[in-house]
N, CA, C and O atoms as a DFTB+ gen file, in Angstrom:
320 C
 N C O
     1  1       5.302      25.247      -7.725
     2  2       4.092      25.173      -7.637
     3  2       3.502      26.235      -6.580
     4  3       3.935      26.243      -5.427
     5  1       2.531      27.104      -6.990
     6  2       2.172      27.951      -5.895
     7  2       1.661      27.306      -4.774
     8  3       0.991      26.280      -4.894
     9  1       1.953      27.894      -3.513
    10  2       1.477      27.134      -2.222
    11  2       0.147      27.287      -1.982
    12  3      -0.306      26.725      -0.985
    13  1      -0.645      27.984      -2.743
    14  2      -2.125      27.980      -2.444
    15  2      -2.807      27.030      -3.522
    16  3      -4.026      27.047      -3.698
    17  1      -2.117      26.366      -4.092
    18  2      -2.420      25.183      -5.092
    19  2      -2.033      23.916      -4.665
    20  3      -0.864      23.787      -4.299
    21  1      -2.852      22.865      -4.635
    22  2      -2.381      21.450      -4.467
    23  2      -2.502      21.148      -2.971
    24  3      -3.055      21.931      -2.198
    25  1      -1.941      19.933      -2.576
    26  2      -1.988      19.307      -1.466
    27  2      -0.878      19.698      -0.562
    28  3       0.252      19.761      -1.048
    29  1      -1.068      19.984       0.758
    30  2       0.254      20.486       1.325
    31  2       0.823      18.991       2.285
    32  3       0.222      18.449       3.212
    33  1       1.865      18.687       1.813
    34  2       2.735      17.533       2.274
    35  2       3.903      17.895       3.080
    36  3       4.158      19.098       3.136
    37  1       4.660      17.079       3.715
    38  2       5.828      17.450       4.113
    39  2       6.932      16.404       3.403
    40  3       6.928      15.196       3.638
    41  1       7.826      17.027       2.545
    42  2       8.631      16.451       1.765
    43  2      10.125      16.753       2.156
    44  3      10.717      17.791       1.858
    45  1      10.630      15.741       2.837
    46  2      12.106      15.713       3.248
    47  2      12.305      16.833       4.406
    48  3      13.289      17.554       4.573
    49  1      11.148      16.787       5.134
    50  2      10.983      17.885       6.239
    51  2      10.460      19.126       5.905
    52  3      10.345      19.936       6.824
    53  1      10.146      19.424       4.875
    54  2       9.635      20.807       4.400
    55  2       8.277      20.697       3.702
    56  3       8.014      19.965       2.748
    57  1       7.414      21.589       4.367
    58  2       5.934      21.745       3.954
    59  2       6.159      22.085       2.485
    60  3       7.040      22.905       2.226
    61  1       5.427      21.521       1.466
    62  2       5.307      21.941       0.002
    63  2       3.963      21.595      -0.386
    64  3       3.275      20.866       0.328
    65  1       3.485      22.150      -1.643
    66  2       2.343      22.068      -2.194
    67  2       2.654      21.157      -3.322
    68  3       3.551      21.452      -4.112
    69  1       1.910      19.983      -3.452
    70  2       2.086      19.264      -4.726
    71  2       0.739      18.596      -5.417
    72  3      -0.219      18.460      -4.656
    73  1       0.600      18.226      -6.602
    74  2      -0.536      17.737      -7.158
    75  2      -1.092      16.552      -6.271
    76  3      -0.303      15.893      -5.594
    77  1      -2.243      16.318      -6.271
    78  2      -2.936      15.071      -5.653
    79  2      -2.279      13.935      -6.196
    80  3      -1.869      13.212      -5.288
    81  1      -2.004      13.469      -7.419
    82  2      -1.409      12.396      -7.810
    83  2      -0.016      12.638      -8.361
    84  3       0.214      13.354      -9.335
    85  1       0.841      12.018      -7.695
    86  2       2.187      12.386      -8.211
    87  2       2.989      10.895      -8.527
    88  3       2.824       9.921      -7.792
    89  1       3.738      10.877      -9.541
    90  2       4.541       9.644      -9.870
    91  2       5.872       9.595      -8.942
    92  3       6.328      10.552      -8.316
    93  1       6.282       8.573      -8.974
    94  2       7.809       8.211      -8.391
    95  2       8.650       9.384      -9.021
    96  3       9.229      10.158      -8.258
    97  1       8.727       9.523     -10.199
    98  2       9.584      10.253     -10.935
    99  2       9.307      11.818     -10.542
   100  3      10.259      12.590     -10.426
   101  1       8.249      12.156     -10.387
   102  2       7.748      13.706     -10.188
   103  2       8.047      13.919      -8.756
   104  3       8.416      15.064      -8.497
   105  1       7.972      13.017      -7.670
   106  2       8.419      13.264      -6.480
   107  2      10.013      13.324      -6.371
   108  3      10.510      14.113      -5.567
   109  1      10.654      12.677      -6.997
   110  2      12.189      12.655      -7.016
   111  2      12.593      14.285      -7.437
   112  3      13.388      15.015      -6.844
   113  1      11.727      14.620      -8.730
   114  2      12.259      15.869      -9.023
   115  2      11.793      17.078      -8.314
   116  3      12.260      18.203      -8.490
   117  1      10.787      16.751      -7.454
   118  2      10.281      17.932      -6.636
   119  2      11.108      18.007      -5.391
   120  3      11.107      19.001      -4.665
   121  1      11.884      16.826      -5.141
   122  2      12.477      16.924      -3.770
   123  2      13.984      17.197      -4.196
   124  3      14.716      17.606      -3.295
   125  1      14.507      17.031      -5.387
   126  2      15.793      17.191      -5.726
   127  2      15.944      17.927      -7.112
   128  3      16.525      17.430      -8.077
   129  1      15.435      18.994      -7.099
   130  2      15.263      19.733      -8.832
   131  2      16.733      19.909      -9.378
   132  3      17.007      20.044     -10.570
   133  1      17.676      19.888      -8.296
   134  2      18.990      20.344      -9.107
   135  2      19.913      19.072      -9.090
   136  3      21.107      19.341      -9.221
   137  1      19.604      17.746      -8.956
   138  2      20.506      16.860      -8.890
   139  2      20.439      16.135     -10.336
   140  3      19.394      15.720     -10.839
   141  1      21.526      16.062     -10.832
   142  2      21.671      15.398     -12.112
   143  2      21.236      13.960     -12.192
   144  3      21.847      13.168     -11.475
   145  1      20.228      13.488     -12.993
   146  2      19.836      12.124     -12.819
   147  2      20.717      11.182     -13.781
   148  3      20.901      11.573     -14.934
   149  1      21.146      10.231     -13.453
   150  2      21.903       9.208     -14.130
   151  2      21.835       7.993     -13.680
   152  3      21.299       7.839     -12.583
   153  1      22.328       6.880     -14.364
   154  2      22.172       5.608     -14.124
   155  2      23.061       5.131     -12.866
   156  3      22.990       3.986     -12.419
   157  1      23.801       6.007     -12.409
   158  2      24.724       5.670     -10.945
   159  2      24.112       6.155      -9.904
   160  3      24.716       6.089      -8.833
   161  1      22.775       6.762      -9.935
   162  2      22.114       7.353      -8.808
   163  2      20.935       6.354      -8.465
   164  3      20.030       6.135      -9.270
   165  1      20.990       5.883      -7.471
   166  2      19.804       4.963      -6.839
   167  2      18.733       5.771      -6.091
   168  3      19.141       6.439      -5.141
   169  1      17.569       5.804      -6.348
   170  2      16.476       6.626      -5.608
   171  2      15.825       5.846      -4.536
   172  3      15.745       4.640      -4.771
   173  1      15.339       6.263      -3.405
   174  2      14.361       5.743      -2.731
   175  2      13.385       6.543      -2.063
   176  3      13.832       7.430      -1.336
   177  1      12.003       6.405      -2.165
   178  2      10.939       7.060      -1.999
   179  2      10.176       6.531      -0.880
   180  3       9.436       5.579      -1.128
   181  1      10.223       6.959       0.253
   182  2       9.489       6.312       1.461
   183  2       8.473       7.384       1.783
   184  3       8.626       8.600       1.671
   185  1       7.268       6.636       2.258
   186  2       6.137       7.544       2.854
   187  2       5.184       6.686       3.700
   188  3       5.030       5.475       3.538
   189  1       4.589       7.406       4.579
   190  2       3.665       6.820       5.626
   191  2       2.247       7.062       5.109
   192  3       1.693       8.130       4.848
   193  1       1.762       5.705       5.019
   194  2       0.221       5.699       4.581
   195  2      -0.584       6.379       5.567
   196  3      -0.555       6.019       6.744
   197  1      -1.405       7.477       5.112
   198  2      -2.263       8.181       5.841
   199  2      -3.240       7.406       6.678
   200  3      -3.577       7.729       7.818
   201  1      -3.719       6.230       5.936
   202  2      -5.056       5.536       6.198
   203  2      -4.429       4.527       7.169
   204  3      -5.076       4.526       8.216
   205  1      -3.355       3.629       7.197
   206  2      -3.011       2.793       7.843
   207  2      -1.942       3.059       8.841
   208  3      -1.796       2.359       9.843
   209  1      -1.115       4.196       8.519
   210  2       0.014       4.666       9.352
   211  2       1.272       3.827       8.978
   212  3       2.373       4.074       9.470
   213  1       1.065       2.864       8.117
   214  2       2.254       1.903       7.890
   215  2       3.229       2.779       6.998
   216  3       2.771       3.637       6.244
   217  1       4.651       2.526       7.113
   218  2       5.753       3.022       6.338
   219  2       5.833       2.274       5.116
   220  3       6.054       1.066       5.194
   221  1       5.665       2.899       3.841
   222  2       5.707       2.093       2.730
   223  2       6.687       2.751       1.700
   224  3       7.080       3.912       1.810
   225  1       7.045       1.900       0.687
   226  2       8.200       2.293      -0.389
   227  2       7.357       2.703      -1.573
   228  3       6.276       2.128      -1.703
   229  1       7.695       3.585      -2.416
   230  2       7.006       3.979      -3.685
   231  2       8.508       3.434      -4.653
   232  3       9.684       3.671      -4.379
   233  1       7.994       2.710      -5.737
   234  2       9.006       2.336      -6.558
   235  2       8.800       2.909      -7.822
   236  3       7.791       3.547      -8.123
   237  1       9.798       2.673      -8.600
   238  2       9.856       3.228     -10.076
   239  2       8.659       2.785     -10.852
   240  3       8.366       1.595     -10.967
   241  1       7.914       3.843     -11.428
   242  2       6.837       3.411     -12.377
   243  2       5.427       3.606     -11.449
   244  3       4.312       3.670     -11.967
   245  1       5.637       3.677     -10.197
   246  2       4.215       3.615      -9.451
   247  2       3.889       5.119      -9.302
   248  3       4.739       5.988      -9.496
   249  1       2.546       5.393      -8.929
   250  2       1.900       6.767      -8.698
   251  2       1.223       6.679      -7.135
   252  3       0.676       5.720      -6.590
   253  1       1.446       7.895      -6.688
   254  2       0.907       8.030      -5.277
   255  2      -0.177       9.077      -5.153
   256  3      -0.010      10.203      -5.622
   257  1      -1.260       8.730      -4.544
   258  2      -2.326       9.812      -4.324
   259  2      -1.968      10.619      -2.864
   260  3      -2.073      10.012      -1.797
   261  1      -1.625      11.751      -2.907
   262  2      -0.958      12.493      -1.794
   263  2      -2.300      12.886      -1.134
   264  3      -3.310      13.207      -1.761
   265  1      -2.172      12.815       0.333
   266  2      -3.165      13.454       1.327
   267  2      -2.510      14.558       1.951
   268  3      -1.294      14.748       1.914
   269  1      -3.370      15.298       2.539
   270  2      -2.711      16.374       3.236
   271  2      -2.051      16.145       4.646
   272  3      -2.682      15.644       5.577
   273  1      -0.835      16.515       4.736
   274  2      -0.210      16.281       5.962
   275  2       0.729      14.907       5.660
   276  3       1.396      14.510       6.615
   277  1       0.805      14.284       4.602
   278  2       1.547      13.188       4.354
   279  2       2.907      13.429       4.413
   280  3       3.318      14.523       4.025
   281  1       3.793      12.466       4.897
   282  2       5.153      12.617       5.112
   283  2       5.915      11.836       4.266
   284  3       6.040      10.652       4.577
   285  1       6.511      12.286       3.156
   286  2       7.495      11.614       2.123
   287  2       8.953      12.078       2.298
   288  3       9.337      13.231       2.495
   289  1       9.693      10.957       2.187
   290  2      11.234      11.182       2.036
   291  2      11.645      10.601       0.960
   292  3      11.386       9.468       0.555
   293  1      12.489      11.650       0.372
   294  2      13.163      10.997      -0.903
   295  2      14.643      11.092      -0.588
   296  3      15.218      12.020      -0.021
   297  1      15.123      10.032      -1.030
   298  2      17.037      10.070      -0.815
   299  2      17.302       9.422      -1.789
   300  3      16.442       8.927      -2.517
   301  1      18.899       9.289      -2.014
   302  2      19.623       8.888      -3.203
   303  2      20.971       8.574      -2.755
   304  3      21.530       9.159      -1.828
   305  1      21.535       7.516      -3.527
   306  2      22.750       7.184      -3.365
   307  2      23.504       7.049      -4.643
   308  3      23.007       6.416      -5.575
   309  1      24.586       7.567      -4.733
   310  2      25.444       7.702      -5.781
   311  2      26.407       6.345      -5.951
   312  3      27.403       6.131      -5.260
   313  1      25.974       5.588      -6.869
   314  2      26.679       4.091      -6.986
   315  2      28.043       4.339      -7.547
   316  3      28.779       3.353      -7.507
   317  1      28.493       5.309      -8.003
   318  2      29.788       5.493      -8.855
   319  2      30.879       5.632      -7.916
   320  3      32.029       5.792      -8.324
C-alpha cells in the first residue's frame, strides 16, 4: 500500500499504512507476506486499544478498526 494512503500504524515495530478496517487474516498477511500459511502455524494478533489503552487479542474471523498510531503485534508458532 502506498504510504500516502490509509492509516499509519505500528505493525511489528515498523510504521506502515493500512486500510482503516482490517481483518485478522489481512493483518497476518500484511505482517508476514512471505510466510506460507498452513494448518501447522498458530497465529496471534495482539493490539493496544487506542481508546482504553488496554492490551487486546484479535481472533480469527474478527475485524479491527485501525486508528492512527495504533500498535499491533502479529506473531506465529510452527506447531510441526
